C-alpha positions in Angstrom: -141.1 -147.2 -16.4 -141.5 -143.9 -14.3 -139.8 -144.3 -10.9 -141.3 -142.7 -7.8 -138.9 -139.7 -7.7 -140.2 -139.0 -11.5 -143.5 -138.4 -10.2 -142.4 -135.3 -7.8 -141.2 -133.3 -10.7 -142.6 -131.6 -13.4 -140.3 -131.6 -16.6 -140.9 -129.1 -19.5 -139.0 -129.9 -22.7 -138.6 -127.5 -25.9 -141.0 -124.7 -25.2 -141.0 -122.0 -27.5 -144.3 -119.9 -27.2 -144.1 -116.2 -28.0 -140.5 -115.2 -27.1 -139.4 -118.5 -25.1 -136.1 -119.9 -26.9 -136.6 -123.6 -26.8 -136.8 -123.8 -23.1 -136.6 -126.9 -21.1 -136.5 -126.8 -17.2 -137.7 -129.1 -14.2 -139.2 -128.2 -10.9 -140.5 -130.0 -8.2 -144.5 -130.9 -7.5 -146.2 -130.2 -4.0 -144.3 -127.1 -3.7 -144.7 -123.5 -4.0 -142.6 -122.5 -7.6 -142.3 -118.8 -8.5 -141.9 -117.8 -11.9 -139.8 -114.6 -12.1 -138.3 -112.2 -14.6 -138.9 -108.6 -15.9 -142.0 -107.7 -17.5 -142.0 -109.5 -20.8 -139.2 -111.8 -20.1 -141.6 -115.0 -20.8 -142.5 -115.9 -17.4 -146.2 -116.0 -18.2 -145.6 -117.5 -21.4 -144.3 -120.3 -19.7 -146.1 -120.7 -16.5 -149.5 -120.1 -18.4 -149.3 -120.3 -22.0 -147.1 -123.3 -22.0 -147.5 -125.4 -18.8 -151.2 -124.3 -18.1 -151.9 -124.5 -22.0 -150.5 -128.0 -22.4 -152.5 -129.3 -19.1 -155.5 -127.8 -20.5 -154.9 -129.4 -24.2 -154.4 -132.9 -22.6 -157.9 -132.1 -20.6 -159.8 -131.4 -23.8 -158.5 -134.6 -25.5 -161.4 -136.1 -23.7 -163.9 -134.3 -25.3 -165.7 -134.7 -28.3 -163.5 -135.1 -31.6 -165.4 -132.2 -33.3 -165.1 -130.0 -30.3 -161.5 -131.0 -29.8 -160.8 -130.2 -33.6 -162.1 -126.3 -33.2 -160.3 -126.0 -29.8 -157.0 -127.4 -30.6 -156.5 -124.7 -33.2 -157.1 -122.0 -30.3 -154.8 -123.5 -27.7 -151.3 -124.2 -29.0 -148.7 -124.2 -26.2 -146.0 -124.9 -28.8 -144.1 -127.3 -26.4 -142.4 -130.6 -27.1 -143.3 -132.3 -23.8 -144.6 -131.3 -20.6 -144.3 -134.4 -18.1 -145.5 -134.8 -14.5 -148.0 -131.9 -14.7 -151.2 -132.4 -12.7 -154.6 -130.9 -13.9 -154.4 -127.0 -13.2 -156.3 -124.2 -11.8 -155.5 -121.0 -13.6 -156.4 -117.6 -12.0 -155.0 -114.9 -14.1 -155.2 -111.1 -13.8 -158.3 -109.8 -15.7 -159.3 -106.5 -16.4 -162.7 -107.6 -17.1 -165.1 -108.2 -14.2 -167.5 -110.4 -15.8 -170.9 -109.1 -16.7 -172.5 -105.8 -15.8 -174.6 -107.3 -13.0 -171.7 -109.0 -11.5 -170.7 -108.5 -7.9 -168.6 -109.5 -5.1 -171.2 -112.2 -4.2 -171.2 -113.7 -7.5 -167.7 -113.5 -8.2 -166.8 -115.2 -4.9 -169.4 -118.0 -5.1 -170.9 -116.5 -1.5 -174.2 -115.4 -3.3 -174.9 -119.3 -4.1 -174.3 -120.1 -0.5 -176.5 -117.5 1.0 -179.2 -118.1 -1.5 -179.6 -121.8 -0.4 -179.6 -120.6 3.3 -182.4 -118.6 2.6 -184.2 -121.4 0.7 -183.8 -124.0 3.1 -183.4 -122.1 6.3 -184.9 -118.9 6.0 -188.4 -118.1 7.7 -191.0 -118.2 5.1 -194.4 -116.4 5.7 -197.3 -118.4 5.6 -198.7 -116.6 2.5 -195.6 -117.8 0.6 -195.8 -121.4 1.8 -199.3 -121.8 0.8 -198.2 -121.0 -2.7 -196.4 -124.2 -2.8 -193.2 -122.7 -4.7 -190.4 -124.7 -6.1 -189.5 -127.5 -3.7 -191.3 -129.8 -1.0 -193.2 -127.7 1.8 -193.8 -124.8 -0.6 -190.4 -123.2 0.1 -188.7 -120.7 -2.5 -186.0 -122.3 -4.2 -182.5 -120.7 -4.1 -183.3 -119.1 -7.7 -185.9 -117.2 -6.3 -183.4 -115.4 -4.4 -181.3 -114.3 -7.4 -181.8 -111.0 -9.3 -180.0 -112.9 -12.2 -183.0 -115.5 -12.8 -186.3 -115.1 -14.5 -188.1 -116.4 -11.2 -185.9 -114.2 -8.6 -185.6 -110.8 -10.4 -188.2 -108.1 -9.8 -190.6 -108.1 -12.5 -190.7 -104.4 -13.0 -187.0 -103.6 -13.3 -185.6 -106.9 -14.3 -183.3 -107.3 -11.5 -181.4 -104.1 -11.8 -182.8 -102.1 -8.8 -183.6 -99.1 -11.0 -185.5 -97.9 -13.9 -184.3 -96.0 -16.6 -186.4 -94.0 -18.7 -185.9 -91.5 -21.6 -187.2 -88.2 -20.8 -188.5 -85.3 -22.7 -186.4 -82.9 -21.2 -183.3 -84.8 -22.3 -184.4 -85.8 -25.4 -185.7 -82.2 -26.4 -183.5 -80.0 -24.2 -184.8 -76.7 -25.8 -188.3 -76.8 -26.6 -188.2 -73.4 -28.3 -186.4 -74.8 -31.4 -188.2 -76.4 -34.2 -187.4 -80.2 -35.3 -186.0 -78.7 -38.4 -183.4 -76.7 -36.5 -182.5 -79.9 -34.4 -184.7 -79.9 -31.4 -184.6 -83.6 -31.1 -180.9 -84.0 -29.6 -181.0 -87.6 -29.1 -181.7 -88.4 -32.7 -178.7 -89.7 -34.7 -176.9 -87.7 -37.1 -176.4 -88.4 -40.9 -179.0 -89.9 -42.9 -180.9 -91.7 -40.3 -181.8 -88.6 -38.3 -182.8 -87.1 -41.6 -184.8 -90.2 -42.6 -186.7 -89.7 -39.3 -187.5 -86.1 -39.8 -188.8 -86.7 -43.5 -191.1 -89.6 -42.3 -192.6 -86.8 -39.8 -193.0 -84.5 -42.7 -194.7 -86.8 -45.0 -197.2 -87.9 -42.0 -197.9 -84.2 -41.8 -196.1 -82.8 -38.9 -195.0 -79.3 -39.0 -191.4 -79.6 -38.5 -190.9 -76.0 -38.8 -192.8 -74.8 -35.4 -191.0 -74.8 -32.2 -191.4 -78.1 -30.4 -193.4 -76.6 -27.6 -196.1 -75.5 -30.1 -196.8 -78.9 -31.4 -199.7 -80.9 -29.2 -198.9 -83.1 -26.8 -200.4 -86.0 -28.2 -198.1 -85.2 -31.3 -195.2 -85.2 -29.3 -195.7 -88.3 -27.1 -196.2 -90.3 -30.4 -192.8 -88.8 -31.7 -191.1 -89.7 -28.4 -192.5 -92.9 -27.2 -194.9 -94.7 -29.3 -194.4 -98.4 -29.9 -195.7 -98.2 -33.5 -193.0 -98.6 -36.4 -195.0 -97.9 -39.4 -193.3 -98.0 -42.8 -193.8 -94.8 -44.6 -193.3 -93.9 -48.5 -191.4 -91.0 -48.3 -191.2 -88.4 -51.2 -188.0 -86.3 -50.2 -187.2 -82.9 -51.8 -183.7 -83.2 -52.5 -181.2 -80.4 -54.0 -180.8 -80.3 -57.8 -178.6 -83.0 -59.2 -179.6 -85.4 -56.7 -181.8 -88.5 -57.0 -185.4 -87.4 -56.3 -187.3 -91.0 -56.2 -189.2 -92.0 -53.2 -188.2 -94.5 -50.7 -189.6 -96.7 -47.8 -188.9 -95.1 -44.3 -189.4 -97.4 -41.2 -190.4 -95.0 -38.2 -189.1 -95.7 -34.7 -190.0 -93.3 -31.8 -187.1 -91.5 -30.3 -187.1 -93.5 -27.2 -187.3 -96.8 -29.0 -184.2 -95.7 -31.1 -182.4 -95.0 -27.9 -183.6 -98.4 -26.1 -182.3 -100.1 -29.5 -178.8 -98.2 -29.3 -178.4 -99.2 -25.7 -179.2 -103.0 -26.0 -177.5 -103.6 -29.5 -174.6 -101.4 -30.3 -171.2 -102.8 -30.2 -169.8 -98.8 -29.7 -168.9 -97.6 -26.2 -169.3 -94.2 -27.8 -172.9 -94.7 -29.2 -173.9 -96.5 -26.2 -172.6 -93.6 -23.7 -174.2 -91.1 -26.2 -177.8 -92.8 -26.1 -177.5 -93.2 -22.0 -177.1 -89.4 -21.8 -180.9 -89.2 -22.7 -181.9 -91.5 -19.8 -182.9 -90.7 -16.3 -183.0 -93.2 -13.6 -185.1 -93.9 -10.4 -185.1 -96.6 -7.9 -187.5 -99.0 -8.7 -190.9 -98.6 -6.7 -191.6 -102.2 -6.6 -188.4 -103.5 -5.1 -186.9 -100.5 -3.4 -183.7 -101.1 -5.1 -183.3 -104.6 -3.8 -183.5 -106.3 -7.3 -185.4 -109.0 -6.0 -189.2 -110.4 -6.3 -191.6 -109.6 -3.6 -191.9 -112.9 -2.2 -188.1 -113.2 -1.5 -188.1 -109.9 0.0 -190.4 -111.1 2.6 -188.1 -114.2 3.9 -186.0 -113.7 6.7 -182.8 -115.4 7.9 -181.2 -114.5 11.2 -184.2 -111.9 11.3 -182.7 -110.4 8.2 -183.9 -109.9 4.5 -181.4 -111.2 1.9 -180.7 -107.7 0.9 -179.7 -106.6 4.4 -177.1 -109.3 4.6 -175.4 -108.5 1.3 -175.1 -104.9 2.5 -173.2 -105.9 5.4 -169.3 -106.0 5.0 -167.8 -109.2 4.7 -166.1 -109.0 8.2 -169.6 -108.3 9.9 -171.2 -111.1 7.9 -168.5 -113.4 8.9 -169.0 -112.6 12.7 -172.9 -113.0 12.4 -172.8 -116.4 10.5 -169.9 -117.6 12.6 -171.9 -116.8 15.8 -175.0 -118.9 14.3 -172.8 -121.8 13.5 -171.1 -121.8 17.0 -174.6 -121.7 18.5 -175.8 -124.7 16.1 -172.7 -126.9 17.2 -173.5 -126.7 20.7 -176.9 -128.3 19.9 -177.9 -132.0 20.0 -178.0 -132.9 16.1 -180.6 -135.5 16.8 -183.0 -132.6 17.6 -182.3 -130.9 14.4 -185.4 -129.9 12.3 -184.7 -129.7 8.4 -183.8 -126.1 8.7 -180.9 -126.5 11.4 -180.0 -129.7 9.4 -179.7 -127.7 6.3 -177.4 -124.9 8.2 -175.2 -127.7 9.5 -174.3 -128.4 6.0 -174.3 -124.9 4.4 -172.7 -122.6 6.9 -169.2 -124.4 6.8 -168.9 -124.0 3.2 -169.8 -120.3 3.4 -167.6 -119.7 6.5 -164.5 -121.2 4.6 -165.0 -118.5 2.1 -165.6 -115.7 4.0 -162.7 -116.7 6.2 -160.2 -116.8 3.1 -161.8 -113.6 1.8 -161.2 -111.5 4.9 -157.9 -113.1 5.3 -156.9 -111.9 2.1 -157.9 -108.3 2.9 -161.1 -108.0 1.4 -163.4 -107.8 4.6 -164.2 -104.3 3.9 -166.2 -105.3 0.8 -170.0 -106.1 0.7 -171.5 -108.8 -1.4 -173.5 -106.3 -3.5 -170.6 -104.2 -4.2 -170.4 -104.3 -8.3 -167.4 -106.0 -9.7 -166.6 -103.4 -12.1 -165.7 -101.1 -9.0 -163.1 -103.5 -8.0 -159.3 -103.6 -8.9 -157.9 -106.4 -10.9 -155.9 -107.4 -7.7 -159.3 -107.5 -5.6 -161.0 -109.4 -8.6 -158.3 -112.2 -8.5 -158.3 -112.5 -4.7 -162.0 -113.0 -4.8 -161.5 -115.7 -7.2 -158.7 -117.3 -5.2 -160.8 -117.3 -1.8 -163.7 -118.9 -3.8 -161.4 -122.0 -4.7 -161.0 -122.7 -0.8 -163.8 -124.7 -0.2 -163.7 -126.8 -3.4 -161.6 -129.1 -1.6 -159.3 -130.1 -4.6 -156.6 -132.5 -4.4 -153.7 -133.1 -6.6 -154.1 -130.0 -8.7 -151.7 -127.1 -9.4 -153.0 -123.7 -8.9 -151.3 -121.3 -11.5 -151.7 -118.0 -10.2 -150.9 -114.7 -11.7 -149.7 -112.0 -9.3 -152.1 -112.5 -6.5 -150.4 -109.7 -4.5 -151.5 -107.0 -6.9 -153.3 -104.7 -5.0 -152.3 -106.0 -1.7 -150.9 -103.6 1.2 -147.8 -105.2 2.8 -149.7 -105.7 6.0 -151.8 -108.1 3.9 -149.4 -110.4 2.0 -148.8 -112.8 4.7 -152.2 -114.1 4.3 -151.3 -115.4 0.6 -148.4 -117.3 2.1 -151.0 -119.1 4.6 -153.3 -119.9 1.7 -150.6 -121.3 -0.3 -149.4 -123.5 2.7 -153.2 -124.6 2.6 -153.2 -125.5 -0.8 -149.9 -127.5 -0.4 -151.3 -129.3 2.7 -154.2 -130.5 1.0 -151.9 -132.3 -1.8 -151.7 -129.5 -4.3 -148.9 -127.6 -6.2 -148.8 -123.7 -6.4 -147.1 -122.0 -9.6 -146.7 -118.5 -8.8 -145.9 -115.7 -11.5 -145.0 -113.0 -9.2 -143.1 -109.7 -8.9 -143.5 -109.1 -5.3 -140.0 -110.1 -3.9 -141.5 -110.7 -0.2 -143.6 -113.7 -1.5 -140.9 -114.9 -3.9 -138.2 -115.2 -1.2 -140.8 -117.6 0.6 -141.4 -119.8 -2.3 -139.6 -123.3 -2.5 -138.4 -123.1 -5.8 -137.6 -120.4 -8.5 -137.7 -120.4 -12.1 -136.2 -117.2 -13.3 -136.8 -116.3 -16.8 -134.9 -113.5 -18.8 -132.6 -112.1 -18.4 -134.5 -108.9 -20.2 -137.8 -108.7 -21.8 -139.0 -109.7 -25.5 -136.0 -111.0 -27.6 -133.3 -110.3 -25.2 -135.5 -112.8 -22.9 -137.0 -116.1 -23.2 -134.5 -118.4 -21.6 -134.1 -119.8 -18.3 -131.7 -118.1 -16.1 -132.1 -120.0 -13.1 -134.1 -122.9 -11.8 -133.6 -124.1 -8.1 -134.2 -123.5 -4.7 -135.0 -120.0 -3.6 -131.7 -119.6 -1.8 -129.6 -120.2 -4.7 -131.0 -117.3 -6.8 -128.7 -114.6 -5.2 -125.6 -116.1 -6.6 -126.8 -115.8 -10.2 -125.1 -112.6 -11.4 -127.1 -112.5 -14.9 -130.4 -112.5 -12.9 -132.1 -109.1 -12.6 -134.3 -110.5 -10.1 -131.6 -111.7 -7.9 -130.6 -108.3 -6.5 -134.4 -107.6 -5.4 -135.1 -110.5 -3.5 -132.7 -109.4 -0.6 -133.0 -105.6 -1.3 -130.9 -102.7 0.0 -132.6 -100.9 2.8 -135.2 -98.4 1.6 -134.0 -94.6 1.3 -137.2 -92.3 2.7 -137.3 -89.0 1.3 -137.7 -86.4 4.2 -138.1 -83.1 1.7 -139.8 -82.1 -1.5 -137.7 -82.2 -4.6 -139.4 -79.1 -5.7 -141.0 -76.2 -3.8 -145.0 -76.4 -4.2 -146.4 -74.0 -6.9 -149.6 -73.8 -4.8 -152.0 -76.1 -3.2 -155.3 -78.0 -3.7 -157.6 -77.6 -0.6 -160.5 -79.9 -0.2 -162.7 -79.6 3.2 -165.5 -81.7 4.4 -165.2 -84.6 1.8 -167.7 -87.5 2.3 -167.6 -90.0 -0.2 -168.0 -94.1 0.5 -166.1 -94.7 3.7 -164.5 -91.1 3.8 -166.7 -89.1 6.2 -165.8 -85.1 6.7 -162.1 -85.4 6.1 -159.9 -82.2 4.9 -157.3 -83.0 2.4 -154.2 -80.6 1.1 -152.4 -81.6 -1.9 -149.5 -79.6 -3.1 -149.3 -78.8 -6.7 -145.8 -79.2 -8.7 -145.1 -82.1 -6.6 -145.7 -85.9 -6.6 -148.0 -87.1 -4.0 -148.6 -90.7 -3.1 -152.0 -91.8 -1.3 -151.4 -94.9 0.8 -153.5 -97.2 3.0 -154.4 -100.8 3.3 -157.0 -102.2 0.7 -160.2 -100.4 1.5 -158.9 -97.7 3.2 -160.1 -95.0 0.6 -157.5 -94.5 -1.5 -159.1 -94.9 -5.1 -162.1 -93.1 -3.6 -160.1 -90.1 -2.6 -157.8 -90.1 -5.8 -160.5 -91.1 -8.6 -163.8 -90.3 -7.4 -163.4 -86.9 -5.5 -160.1 -85.3 -6.9 -160.7 -86.7 -10.2 -164.4 -85.7 -10.2 -163.9 -82.1 -9.2 -160.9 -81.3 -11.2 -163.0 -82.8 -14.3 -165.6 -80.3 -14.0 -163.2 -77.6 -13.4 -160.7 -77.7 -16.0 -161.3 -77.1 -20.0 -159.1 -80.4 -21.1 -159.6 -83.7 -19.6 -157.9 -87.1 -20.7 -159.4 -90.1 -19.3 -161.6 -93.1 -20.0 -165.1 -92.7 -21.2 -167.8 -93.6 -18.8 -169.5 -96.9 -19.4 -173.2 -97.8 -18.7 -172.2 -99.6 -15.6 -170.1 -96.6 -14.3 -173.1 -94.2 -14.6 -175.4 -96.7 -12.7 -172.9 -97.5 -9.7 -171.5 -94.0 -9.1 -171.6 -93.0 -5.3 -172.7 -89.7 -4.2 -169.7 -87.3 -3.2 -170.0 -84.0 -1.0 -167.2 -81.6 -0.5 -167.9 -78.6 1.7 -165.3 -76.5 -0.1 -162.7 -76.5 -2.6 -159.7 -74.0 -3.3 -156.9 -73.9 -5.6 -158.6 -75.5 -8.8 -158.0 -72.7 -11.0 -154.1 -73.3 -11.1 -155.0 -76.7 -12.8 -155.3 -76.2 -16.4 -155.7 -79.9 -17.7 -156.4 -83.2 -16.3 -155.1 -86.7 -17.2 -156.9 -89.3 -15.4 -155.2 -92.9 -16.1 -156.9 -96.3 -14.9 -156.4 -99.7 -15.3 -159.2 -100.1 -17.4 -158.7 -101.6 -20.9 -157.7 -99.5 -23.9 -160.1 -101.3 -25.9 -162.7 -103.9 -25.5 -161.9 -106.1 -28.6 -159.0 -107.6 -30.7 -159.5 -104.7 -33.0 -157.6 -102.2 -30.7 -154.0 -102.6 -30.6 -150.9 -100.6 -29.2 -150.1 -98.6 -32.5 -153.5 -97.5 -33.0 -154.2 -96.5 -29.3 -150.8 -94.3 -29.1 -151.5 -92.8 -32.5 -148.1 -94.0 -34.2 -150.0 -96.4 -36.7 -151.3 -93.2 -38.2 -147.7 -92.2 -39.5 -147.0 -95.7 -40.2 -150.0 -96.0 -42.6 -149.0 -92.5 -44.4 -145.3 -94.1 -44.8 -146.6 -97.0 -46.7 -149.2 -94.9 -48.7 -146.3 -92.9 -49.9 -144.2 -95.8 -51.1 -143.7 -96.0 -55.1 -145.8 -99.3 -55.0 -148.8 -97.9 -53.3 -148.7 -94.7 -55.5 -148.6 -96.6 -58.6 -152.0 -98.4 -57.4 -153.4 -95.0 -56.4 -153.7 -96.6 -52.7 -154.3 -93.9 -49.9 -153.7 -94.4 -46.1 -157.0 -96.1 -45.6 -155.5 -99.4 -47.4 -153.2 -100.0 -44.8 -155.8 -100.2 -41.9 -156.9 -103.2 -40.7 -160.2 -101.4 -40.1 -161.0 -100.7 -43.7 -162.5 -103.3 -45.9 -160.4 -102.7 -49.2 -156.8 -103.7 -47.6 -158.0 -106.0 -44.6 -158.4 -109.9 -44.7 -162.0 -110.5 -45.5 -162.0 -113.8 -43.6 -161.5 -112.3 -40.2 -162.2 -108.6 -41.1 -159.0 -107.4 -39.9 -158.9 -109.0 -36.3 -156.3 -111.6 -37.5 -158.6 -114.0 -35.3 -161.6 -115.8 -35.7 -164.3 -116.6 -32.6 -164.8 -120.2 -32.3 -168.2 -120.7 -30.7 -169.0 -124.1 -29.1 -172.4 -125.2 -27.8 -171.2 -126.7 -24.3 -168.1 -125.0 -23.8 -166.7 -121.3 -23.7 -166.0 -119.6 -26.9 -162.2 -118.9 -27.8 -160.4 -117.0 -30.6 -158.3 -118.8 -33.2 -155.7 -117.4 -35.8 -157.5 -116.6 -39.0 -156.6 -119.6 -41.5 -156.6 -117.4 -44.4 -153.9 -114.4 -43.5 -152.4 -116.2 -40.4 -153.1 -113.5 -37.9 -151.6 -111.0 -40.2 -154.7 -109.2 -40.6 -154.5 -107.8 -44.0 -155.2 -109.3 -47.5 -152.4 -110.6 -49.7 -152.6 -108.0 -52.2 -152.1 -105.1 -49.3 -149.2 -107.3 -48.1 -147.3 -106.8 -51.6 -146.3 -103.5 -50.5 -143.2 -103.3 -48.5 -141.2 -100.4 -46.9 -137.5 -101.0 -45.9 -138.2 -104.6 -46.6 -141.0 -104.8 -44.0 -144.9 -105.3 -44.8 -147.5 -103.4 -42.7 -148.1 -106.5 -41.1 -144.6 -107.3 -40.2 -144.4 -103.8 -38.5 -146.9 -104.7 -36.2 -145.2 -107.7 -35.3 -142.1 -105.7 -34.1 -141.7 -105.0 -30.6 -141.2 -101.4 -29.3 -137.3 -102.0 -28.8 -137.3 -103.6 -32.2 -139.3 -100.7 -33.9 -137.0 -98.1 -32.7 -134.2 -99.3 -35.0 -136.5 -99.3 -37.9 -138.2 -95.9 -37.3 -134.8 -93.9 -36.0 -135.3 -91.4 -38.7 -139.1 -90.9 -38.1 -139.3 -88.4 -35.2 -143.1 -89.0 -35.0 -143.3 -92.6 -34.6 -139.9 -92.4 -32.7 -141.1 -90.2 -29.9 -143.9 -92.5 -29.2 -141.8 -95.7 -29.2 -139.3 -93.8 -26.8 -142.4 -93.2 -24.3 -143.3 -96.6 -24.4 -139.7 -98.0 -23.7 -138.9 -95.6 -21.2 -141.8 -96.7 -19.0 -140.8 -100.5 -19.1 -142.9 -101.6 -22.3 -140.3 -102.1 -24.8 -141.0 -105.6 -25.0 -144.7 -105.3 -26.0 -145.5 -105.5 -29.9 -147.1 -102.5 -32.0 -149.7 -105.1 -32.9 -150.4 -106.3 -29.3 -154.2 -106.6 -28.7 -155.9 -104.4 -26.2 -157.5 -107.4 -24.8 -154.1 -109.2 -24.0 -152.9 -106.3 -22.0 -152.9 -106.6 -17.9 -154.4 -103.9 -16.2 -151.0 -102.4 -15.3 -149.8 -102.5 -19.0 -153.3 -100.7 -20.2 -152.5 -98.2 -17.7 -148.5 -97.5 -18.7 -149.6 -97.5 -22.4 -152.0 -94.6 -21.6 -149.4 -93.0 -19.5 -146.9 -93.4 -22.6 -149.2 -91.8 -24.8 -149.2 -88.8 -22.6 -145.4 -88.7 -22.2 -144.8 -88.2 -25.9 -146.7 -84.9 -25.7 -144.9 -82.0 -25.0 -147.5 -80.3 -22.6 -146.8 -76.8 -21.2 -150.1 -76.2 -19.2 -150.2 -77.3 -15.8 -151.5 -80.8 -15.8 -152.6 -82.8 -13.0 -151.9 -86.6 -13.6 -154.1 -89.2 -11.4 -152.9 -92.8 -11.7 -154.2 -95.7 -9.6 -151.5 -98.3 -8.5 -149.5 -97.7 -11.6 -146.8 -100.3 -10.2 -149.4 -103.2 -10.9 -147.7 -106.1 -13.0 -144.3 -104.4 -12.9 -141.0 -106.1 -11.8 -139.1 -104.0 -9.3 -136.5 -103.1 -12.0 -139.2 -101.8 -14.3 -140.8 -100.0 -11.0 -137.6 -97.8 -11.0 -138.4 -96.9 -14.5 -141.8 -96.0 -14.2 -141.0 -93.7 -10.9 -138.3 -91.9 -13.1 -140.7 -91.1 -15.7 -143.5 -89.9 -12.9 -140.7 -87.8 -11.7 -140.0 -86.3 -14.9 -143.2 -85.1 -15.0 -142.8 -83.2 -11.7 -139.8 -81.9 -13.2 -141.7 -80.2 -16.0 -143.9 -78.3 -13.4 -146.7 -80.7 -13.4 -148.8 -82.4 -10.4 -148.9 -86.2 -10.0 -151.1 -87.9 -7.5 -151.1 -91.6 -7.2 -152.8 -94.4 -5.2 -150.1 -96.8 -4.4 -148.8 -99.8 -2.4 -145.6 -100.4 -3.6 -142.8 -99.1 -0.9 -140.1 -98.1 -3.4 -142.4 -95.7 -5.0 -144.1 -94.5 -1.5 -140.4 -93.7 -0.5 -139.3 -91.5 -3.3 -142.7 -89.4 -3.1 -142.6 -85.6 -2.3 -145.6 -85.9 0.0 -147.7 -88.8 1.4 -151.3 -88.7 2.2 -151.9 -92.0 4.5 -155.6 -93.2 4.7 -156.8 -95.6 7.5 -156.1 -97.0 9.8 -157.8 -99.8 8.8 -160.5 -100.7 6.0 -164.0 -100.1 4.9 -165.6 -98.5 8.1 -162.3 -98.9 9.9 -160.6 -96.6 7.3 -161.5 -93.4 5.4 -159.8 -91.3 7.7 -156.5 -89.1 7.2 -154.0 -90.6 9.4 -151.0 -88.8 8.3 -150.0 -85.8 5.4 -146.4 -85.5 5.5 -142.9 -87.0 3.9 -142.3 -90.4 3.6 -139.6 -90.2 6.4 -142.6 -88.4 8.3 -145.0 -91.2 7.8 -142.2 -94.0 9.0 -142.3 -92.3 12.4 -146.3 -92.1 12.7 -147.2 -94.5 15.1 -150.8 -95.2 14.0 -149.8 -95.5 10.2 -149.8 -99.2 9.3 -148.0 -98.1 5.8 -145.4 -96.0 7.9 -144.8 -99.1 10.1 -143.8 -101.1 6.9 -141.7 -98.4 5.4 -139.8 -98.2 8.6 -139.3 -101.9 8.7 -138.0 -101.5 5.0 -135.8 -98.5 5.8 -133.9 -100.6 8.0 -133.6 -104.0 6.5 -130.7 -106.0 7.4 -130.0 -109.3 5.3 -129.0 -112.6 7.2 -128.2 -115.9 6.0 
């Protein structure tokens, strides 16, 4: 029989997921429990993979046996027992922001509440009421106010707000060139483009004439026709090649482009196709994405699009004022509209209060989710949980402090206290020591990463961790006072001067950035840091330099870019190369792994191809690629996983039952090098692989760069989709660090400390300063106080967020910033520079 005290404790027995070494641990329910440890120690494997995974598995036992059988192979916590664990709600760091149309309103669930308010309490014009839409009284339903539903979206732009059209000027950039000589730039290369040309020749089009000399009807048919005739083509081939006819299917150039954008799985092909489109604001909805009827309905004398364009602080004030007015009225006199407001407004206000308290009041509901950081996304999801009113669950949170300024972190503690007061538990995977210090209980995993971690170093009340010598975390819970840099380590080798900057919330600001130094751009969330670093500086330098290393733009990026204006720029000629490193994933599918992204797998495949076993079989390097049919597993096509699709539940990936996750077929795995198969090489951690490749300079250089930046624990075959935004960013940085670049390079980074333990932050910081030692320039948007403290120069934006920010508050050294009265960041730097520890 379970005693009453047992019900207040969660007990984990023999957990062995990933690097966990048969871990057993107990911690209290109804408390804030922090899981700590260096990056890769196993804390996420314990909190998410094991504890949350087992809670989910138990829940899924209630579903149909058929579905349970499929899901069971995808969810394997690898634990003997998890006892006393309530149902879990997990909020993990995601690099994905959802669909292309996802925005702040949809992520936070505010959109649902606002649409209901417009449906039930909005002022509907008489002509709309007369149409007897949707519900009693002829009111529009909530779906009519959504651009994502058939009844709500604008019929002419399908709820996008813009109309995209391929134009002749882009598809055929030089009308003086003939089709034969490549006039139609939008056509694909290789055989398909040639096929289109041969079809035109069969139809009698003179492909040798300049494009401009073809009649307009012919040009329009080639570019825009909806006809797709199948034509028998009699090609003229070179001697010795097959001369027979074939059936070719015609497709207009615009038709080919639209199909490519809609159907291709290749980011590169999609980006190429989009380059031939131009966009314009939809003339029907004027960019507001909704049908004409919905745009006529008003609530609080505003259309719904006007409210979604308000920042959330202003929206909170507006709706709070309305609710205060309603509560002053006698409810007996309520009509149906006011009655609906009494029900709907408290839910809406609860989310808005949570969002603004979490430092996101500067956002607007229509802000695209793909422009948000991973930290902002998680805090939006966290705020959406407030109104659920759940009792007796455990919230499992993955670094909710990510992206938060020190001034904003106290709001998380208040939110956790609210969850606990409501009868819930909070399990926190966290690197921020100010939050860890406030937890009720700490489970410290480690002591190091990968194979050198995976065990419980300490489990107990927070105050006891300081006595555990083996714990790397212990010395950071009560850190030494910060030492603020009061002068640059290197003299500037020039400067980049920008005057009259206007972009998003930055209005008419001047910025000077020293070259050959490390500059930190600081400020509260929404102050304009990413706008300045990524959009302004990144955009200007990319246009000026000959070499740029950055992420490819996506369709979503192209459609959400804001206008940027800079009055004058000086100093660009001093920068020869740009490396712009963001938190975007290094790949969108499990097919992209760390080894392929860094380039070291090319050398590994060549090593295997040079073995005697491979040579006897006449195998080349392609045989050892999991993207080539000959060597990969045919069941999973080299993914190592198969996708499990369920009708009523989200799809998931399960380990391939044929290759057991190894990606390659059995014949390929018969070849070994130094006792390792190519699959076993991919299973090695970076640290383990260093020993194996100690005499392979090309591979070793990449491994050393990864380890130096705190990624020694990840495996070479780690899937891109399994990396956090911070890990993806550091993989990109490590890929650069292995190169010996002489040309003066500007490195731009957006919060590179995200997801790092304080010990690993020190490693990262050392590598960034090493780039400066080599004569390069580093600019980073950053919240981490320890990184800011060592910068050569700091540009502080603010003083607030959104409209209250966007101004250069200070441009000085870290020590100088600490003395700037108006700087919020400076205030916290000064406080941490004079920390005194008291018992």
